[in-house]
C-alpha positions, 0 to 999 in steps of 0.5 A: 460525472460517473459514480465509482463504488469501491467495495471493502474486500474484508466484508461482503455482507456490509461493505464500508463506504468511504470517500476516495482520497485524492491522490497526491499531485507529486511524490516530492517530500512524501514517504512511500510505504512498499508493503510485501504481502508475501505473494511470490516475487512481490518482494522482487517487484517492490525492491525494483520499485523502491530503487526507481523511486529512490533514484528520483529522490523519493523516500521509501520504507519497506514493510512485510506482512507476516503471512499472505493468508491474513490481513496485516496486523493492526500494529503494522498498519498503524506503523505504516500510517504513522511513518508514511504518506501512501502505500504500494502493495505488491499483489499477484494472482 
């Protein structure tokens, strides 16, 4: 078995080592957070993804960071953690 090392992009000097969570077998009964980080057209992608998930009966909640230049505020991260089971972030570049 190959070992996968994931690096925490918030600190190159001392990366956090965390166990990778096992992805859910299905999304039925779960709530998916769609997080817009403020990059160009990320909102369009997330709207379309939200529509597709909704068509399959999957609960979706939309969130947005106030700016793309900083990490999400702790309050937003806590809200997402309390209200949702997993997150999809819209990235670009």
